[in-house]
Each structure stands twice: as structure tokens, then as C-alpha cells.
C-alpha positions in Angstrom: 70.2 76.6 107.6 67.5 74.0 106.7 64.8 74.3 104.1 66.7 76.2 101.4 65.5 75.3 97.9 67.6 76.4 94.9 65.8 76.4 91.6 65.9 78.2 88.3 64.0 81.5 88.0 60.9 81.5 85.8 60.6 84.3 83.3 57.4 85.7 84.9 59.3 86.0 88.3 61.9 88.4 86.8 60.0 91.6 87.8 59.5 90.4 91.5 63.1 89.3 91.7 64.3 92.7 90.4 62.2 94.6 92.9 63.4 92.4 95.8 67.0 92.7 94.7 66.9 96.5 94.5 65.9 96.6 98.2 68.9 94.5 99.1 71.5 96.8 97.6 72.6 100.4 98.4 71.0 103.3 96.5 73.6 103.6 93.7 74.0 99.8 93.3 70.2 99.3 93.4 69.8 101.7 90.5 72.5 99.8 88.5 70.8 96.4 89.2 69.1 95.3 86.1 66.2 92.9 85.7 67.8 89.4 85.5 67.4 87.2 82.3 68.7 83.9 83.7 69.1 83.2 87.4 68.8 80.7 90.2 66.7 81.6 93.2 67.0 80.6 96.8 63.5 79.9 98.3 62.9 79.7 102.0 59.3 79.3 103.4 58.0 80.2 99.9 59.8 83.5 100.0 62.7 84.6 97.7 65.7 84.7 100.0 68.3 85.4 97.4 69.3 85.2 93.7 72.3 84.6 91.5 72.0 85.6 87.8 74.4 84.4 85.1 75.3 84.7 81.4 77.7 83.0 79.0 79.9 84.5 76.3 82.8 83.4 74.2 86.6 84.0 74.4 89.5 82.8 72.2 89.5 79.3 70.6 85.7 79.2 71.0 86.0 78.6 74.7 83.0 79.7 76.9 83.2 82.0 79.9 80.5 81.6 82.5 79.8 84.9 84.4 77.9 85.0 87.6 76.4 88.4 87.0 74.7 89.5 90.2 74.0 87.9 93.5 72.0 89.1 96.4 70.8 87.7 99.7 68.1 89.3 101.8 69.5 90.8 105.0 67.5 88.5 107.3 69.0 85.5 105.6 72.6 86.8 105.6 75.2 84.4 107.1 72.9 81.4 106.9 74.4 79.7 103.9 72.1 81.1 101.2 74.8 82.8 99.2 77.1 79.7 99.4 74.4 77.5 97.9 73.5 80.0 95.2 77.2 80.3 94.0 77.7 76.6 94.2 74.7 76.0 92.0 75.5 78.7 89.5 79.1 77.7 89.2 78.3 74.0 88.8 75.6 74.8 86.2 78.0 76.9 84.1 80.5 74.0 84.1 77.7 71.7 82.9 77.0 74.2 80.0 80.6 73.7 78.8 82.2 76.8 80.3 85.9 76.2 80.9 86.0 78.9 83.5 83.6 81.0 85.6 83.9 84.6 86.7 82.3 87.1 89.1 82.9 90.6 90.2 83.2 91.2 93.9 83.4 94.4 96.0 86.8 94.9 97.5 85.8 95.0 101.2 83.3 92.1 100.8 85.7 90.0 102.8 82.9 87.8 104.1 82.5 86.4 100.6 86.2 85.7 100.0 86.1 82.2 101.6 82.9 81.4 99.7 84.6 82.1 96.4 87.8 80.3 97.4 85.9 77.2 98.4 84.2 77.2 94.9 87.6 77.4 93.1 87.6 81.2 92.4 90.7 83.4 92.6 91.3 87.2 92.2 92.5 87.5 88.6 94.7 90.3 87.0 94.6 91.8 83.5 97.7 89.8 82.3 96.2 86.5 83.5 92.9 87.3 81.7 94.7 88.2 78.5 96.7 85.0 78.6 93.7 82.8 79.2 90.9 84.6 77.3 92.8 86.6 74.6 92.3 90.2 73.8 88.7 89.9 72.6 87.6 87.7 75.4 89.2 90.0 78.0 87.6 93.1 76.6 84.2 91.4 76.5 84.6 90.3 80.1 85.9 93.7 81.1 82.7 95.5 79.8 80.1 92.8 80.3 81.1 92.3 83.9 81.1 96.1 84.4 84.7 95.8 85.7 85.6 98.8 83.5 83.4 101.1 85.6 83.0 99.3 88.9 85.4 101.2 91.1 86.7 99.1 94.0 85.6 95.8 92.5 87.8 92.8 91.6 87.3 90.1 89.1 87.3 86.6 90.5 87.7 83.6 88.1 88.3 79.9 88.3 91.5 80.3 86.4 94.2 78.7 88.5 96.5 81.6 89.6 98.9 82.5 92.3 98.6 85.6 94.4 101.1 88.3 93.4 103.7 89.5 95.9 103.1 92.6 97.9 105.9 94.4 96.1 104.3 93.6 92.7 100.9 94.8 93.9 102.5 98.1 95.1 104.2 98.5 91.8 100.9 97.9 89.9 99.2 100.4 92.2 101.8 103.1 91.4 101.9 102.2 87.7 98.1 102.3 87.1 97.8 105.6 89.0 100.5 107.2 86.9 99.2 105.8 83.6 95.7 107.2 84.1 97.3 110.7 84.1 98.5 110.4 80.4 95.1 111.2 78.8 95.3 114.7 80.3 97.8 115.5 77.6 95.0 115.2 75.1 93.0 117.9 76.8 95.5 120.7 76.8 97.9 119.6 79.5 101.6 120.0 78.9 104.5 117.7 79.7 105.6 120.0 82.6 102.1 120.0 84.1 101.9 116.3 83.7 105.3 115.9 85.5 104.1 118.1 88.4 100.9 116.2 88.7 102.6 112.8 88.6 105.0 113.9 91.4 102.1 115.1 93.5 100.1 111.9 93.0 103.1 109.8 93.8 103.7 111.6 97.1 100.0 111.5 98.1 99.6 107.8 97.3 102.8 107.1 99.2 101.5 108.9 102.2 98.3 107.0 102.1 100.2 103.7 101.8 102.5 104.7 104.7 99.5 105.5 106.9 98.0 102.1 106.2 101.3 100.3 106.7 101.8 102.0 110.1 98.6 100.6 111.3 99.3 97.2 109.9 102.6 97.1 111.7 100.8 98.0 115.0 98.0 95.5 114.4 98.0 91.9 115.5 96.0 90.7 112.5 97.7 89.6 109.2 97.1 91.9 106.3 98.1 92.1 102.6 98.2 94.9 100.1 96.2 94.8 96.9 95.2 97.1 94.1 91.7 96.5 92.8 91.2 96.3 89.0 87.7 97.7 88.8 86.9 101.2 87.6 89.9 101.8 85.3 87.8 103.4 82.6 86.2 105.8 85.1 89.7 106.7 86.5 91.0 107.4 83.0 88.0 109.6 82.0 87.7 111.6 85.2 91.5 112.2 85.6 91.9 112.9 81.9 89.3 115.6 82.0 91.0 117.4 84.8 89.5 115.7 87.8 91.1 113.1 90.1 89.8 109.6 90.5 92.6 107.2 91.5 92.7 103.4 91.2 92.0 102.0 94.7 94.6 100.0 96.5 94.9 99.3 100.2 95.6 96.7 102.9 93.1 93.8 103.4 92.9 91.4 106.3 93.7 87.7 105.6 90.8 86.5 107.6 87.3 87.8 108.1 85.7 87.9 111.6 82.3 88.9 112.7 83.5 90.8 115.8 83.6 94.4 117.0 87.4 94.1 117.2 87.6 93.3 113.5 85.4 96.2 112.7 87.7 98.4 114.8 90.8 97.2 112.9 89.2 97.9 109.5 88.1 101.3 110.6 91.4 102.3 112.1 93.3 101.2 108.9 91.1 103.5 106.9 91.5 106.3 109.5 95.3 106.0 109.5 95.3 106.4 105.7 93.1 109.5 105.9 95.2 111.0 108.7 98.5 110.5 106.7 96.9 112.3 103.7 95.7 115.1 106.0 99.2 115.7 107.4 100.6 115.9 103.9 97.9 118.3 102.8 98.6 120.4 105.9 102.3 120.6 105.0 101.4 121.5 101.4 99.2 124.3 102.6 102.1 125.7 104.6 104.5 125.5 101.7 102.2 126.0 98.6 103.6 129.6 98.1 107.0 128.2 97.5 106.3 125.9 94.5 103.8 124.7 92.0 104.4 121.2 93.3 102.9 121.9 96.7 100.0 123.7 95.2 99.2 120.6 93.2 99.6 118.5 96.4 97.0 120.7 98.1 94.6 120.6 95.2 94.8 116.8 94.6 95.1 116.1 98.4 91.9 117.8 99.3 90.1 115.7 96.7 91.7 112.5 98.0 90.8 113.4 101.6 87.1 113.7 100.6 87.3 110.4 98.6 88.8 108.7 101.7 86.0 110.0 104.0 82.8 109.3 102.1 81.2 105.9 103.1 78.8 105.4 100.3 79.4 103.7 96.9 81.3 104.4 94.7 83.6 106.2 97.2 83.5 103.5 99.8 86.5 101.6 98.4 88.8 104.4 99.3 88.3 103.7 103.0 85.4 105.9 104.2 83.1 102.9 104.6 85.5 101.2 107.0 85.6 104.3 109.2 81.7 104.5 109.0 81.2 100.9 110.0 83.6 101.4 113.0 82.4 104.8 114.3 79.7 107.0 112.9 81.1 110.0 114.9 84.7 109.6 113.5 83.2 109.2 110.0 81.2 112.3 110.2 84.2 114.2 111.6 86.4 113.1 108.7 83.7 114.1 106.2 83.3 117.6 107.8 87.1 118.2 107.9 87.5 117.0 104.3 84.5 119.1 103.1 86.0 122.2 104.8 89.3 121.4 103.0 87.6 121.5 99.7 85.8 124.8 100.4 88.9 126.7 101.5 
């Protein structure tokens, strides 16, 4: 697209940029969007077409971390290179300010942006990689200042050179994180026996979800990989520790993004297969729940998981509901109704 001007935001423009950005996000994300302090603007025909805000903070050995805080592009300019130029400018500027690495948080299903980040030297980065490079203090600072602690379904992308973990390692991390978040329940009156039953039920439910997604992947012609997202760990610990259930998200992701109806169908069916697998297990649990406490726990947690997998809006979208919604509104509404009935009964 021709005529894109990238320049620094003036302080007096912050209010207008903030109002423009809120209109570009969903309801929940719009409420969380704060007035930018430092940012680059994309200007097209004297109109704000997009923005990328940034901040800088320190890690171990006095190294600087550059963080691309928030980026938005108006809908009418989407897919026209505005986001690419904003990220290129922000990343280059942070390097010029002495930042050894740059970081950004990205929603898990924002697959259209993956290539953009990869082309700018970003990679999905895990906790151990952050600890090794930034140290404990730098990692905690990045964890909170990037909102990764509460951003369910988001990943942290950094310019730290890393290799993608194997599928088996990702599945192991998925299981481990979802079992570890159960431990705080011991502090709120839960016993070891209760914890063991809940852990067994969680394991079976997550395995069924994984199996459903895997079944579709095996039937699909596209190439997929499994990944657990790192965002929202604090929310998962708090909600689950207090007696609720909020798992860490993990699912299959396509290797390549395509702007086609076939691609949307594949994404939607992957989410639907996961939901159906959980539904089948909950149905079995309902039939056998009089026989053991385990099946009662499967039903209780399973109905919650069904609802999480059906809702298309943030912060639930990362569990698969948004994929179904984008593919078929009728199917999406059907899954929400069935899941809602399951909660009520």
C-alpha cells in the first residue's frame, strides 16, 4: 500500500489514539487498552491507520528489554502492510535505544501476524528461555509489565534466538502446567485425596480434548503443530485455587495462514472436534457418576470445560469457541446452548 507515513506520536495525540484504538479492539480488550505514553503512528491520507506503543525496562546485567506494548490497525487498513511497517519501525527503534532484545505479546490464534513477527526476528519464547536470558527479576518484570501473567491465550514473542520445542515437550508442558495449577487448592481447604481425584479428572478431560483435536489433524490435509500458550498462568492459579476451573490453553495450530474459507473451515472443525470429544466424555461421566467420585468430578469439571470451549469472545476464545464462531455462527450457537444446558443440569 502506498502513502503510509510512520512517525512518532505527539503527546497531545494520545487521547485521540486511545479512542481510535478502543474501537479497533473487542469489548474486553478495548477496556484493557490504556492511553499510550510512547508510540509510533501509521498515517494514511491524514488519518490514523494504526499504532504501535512501546516501553523499555531492565533485566540482568543491566541489559535493556524493549517491549512493543500494543499494536492496532484500523479494520479498513488490515492486510495492507500497515502492521508490518509499524512493527519494523518499533523494533528497529528499540534496537537503536540499546535494547539487546525486543518482546511482544500476541494472541494465540492471531496466525496472520506470525509471519510478520518471524520476518522481524521474533520467536515464541518459553519461561525457561526467558529466565536464562533475562534472569529472575527481568522475567518477572516482563511477565507482569507485558500482562502475560493475566493474558489468557497469549504468547510472548521475543528476538531471543530459540528453537521450537518438540510436540512431545509441548504436550508434557501442557499436562504439567494444568496439574501444577491445582496445587494452590490445598491452601483453601482441599485435601490430598480431593486433589488426587481432581487431578485424575483434569488429566482425562484434557486428554480427550487433545485426542479430539488430533483426530481432526490426522484427517486434515494441512500441517499442524501442538502448542501450549504461556499467557494467563496467574489467572489459572487463582481461579482454580479458589475452587473454580480455568485451564492453561493448549491446542493445535496451523503451520501456514491462508485467507480462505477452507482455512476458516479447518480452524472451526479443529475446535469443534475438541468440543465434541469433551462432550462424549461428559456424557459417559453422567452415565457413571453414581459409581464413583471420579466420574462426578469429570462431570463437574467437564461441563465447565465445555462452556469454555464454546464461548467465542475474549478471554474464552483461546479455548476454541472463536474458531467455531468464525467458521459457522449456527454451529457456534448450538455448542453454546448445549454447553449452557449442561451447566444448568
